[in-house]
N, C-alpha and C positions, 0 to 999 in steps of 0.2 A: 236531621237531614235524610236519614233512612226512610222516615215516614213520608216525606215529600216524594222521594224516588218511587216508593211503593205505590203511592197514590197516582203518580203520573203513569206508571206501568199499567195499573188497573184501568185507568181512564183510556189509555191508548188501546188496550185490549178490548174494552167494551165497544169503543167506536169502530175498531177494526172488525169485530164480530158483527156489529149491526150493519156495516156497509157490505160485508161479505154475504149476508143473508137477504139482501134486497132482491125482490122479485125481478126477473128479467122483463124488459120492456116488450110489450106486444107491438109488432111493426104496424098494426092498424092505427096506433095512436099518433104516429108520425104525421105532422102536417100543421097547418095554420087553422086555428079555431077562433071563432068570433062569438061574443055574447053581448046582448043588449038587455039582459035580465038583471034584476036585483040591483046591487050596488054598482054594476057596470054600465058605462055610458060612452062608448062601447069599450069592451075589454078584448084584447087579442092574446091568445095563448099559443105560443109556438113551441112545438116539440120536434126536436131534430133527431136524426137517425142514431147518433151516438148517445142519446138520452139527455142531452142538455135541454133546458127549458127556459124560456123567457116569457115575461108577462108585461103587457102594456095596458094602462087604463087611461082613456081619453088622451092618447098620444104621449103619455109619460110612462117611462119604464118603471115598474115596481119590482123591487128586489124580492126574490124568493129565498127565504131563509132555509127551507128544507123542502125536498120533494122526494116522493118514492112511488114507484110503480106497483100496482096491486094485481093480484091474480084474476080479477073480475073480467076482463082487463080494465084498468083504470089508473088514475093518478091522484095522489093526495098532495096538496100544496100547503105550505105554511108561510105567512107573510110577516114582515117585521113588526107590525103593531099588534100581533097576536091573532090575526084573522087566519082562518084555515078553510080550505075548500077540499071536499072529497068528491071526486068525479068518476063516473063509470061510463064506458063506451056502450052506446046502444047496440042492439042486435044488428041493425042495418049498417052500423059503422059511420053514420052521418052526424051523430050527436054525442057530445059528452054531457052527461046529466048528473046532477048531484046537489049538494048543499054547501052553503057558505055560512060560517059562523064567525062572529066578531066577539072577542073577549071584552072589548070596550063598550059595545052597544047591545043591550038586551033585545032591541028591535030587530037585530040582524042575526038572531040565533036560528040555525037550521033553515035559512032562507033558500028556496029552490033557485038554482041557476042552471042554464043550459047553454052549451056552446055548439055552434053549427060549423061543420067543416067548410072552409072557404074554397 
């Protein structure tokens, strides 16, 4: 029983530490972003002021398993089936550009994607 409690405490500590170290969101990322690149037809990424993120592909909402803001400024997204997108804001602030990688499909490794501010 003590082992389970210790493991639980360690797990909570690691998660707490990871969430506390997340990069603050750059306010220039807030908005609605649209992509028709790569696996998207189209995809809509919505980033709200509080840092919440939603993702829609071809009109259907896709769950985001994990997201984190990066110092670039940018955002990393992880999807339920193992796909991930690493996006960086362009200097002009009009584009989020990066790569999409799918664990399930070798054809979608490091596929370039770009989102345009709506």
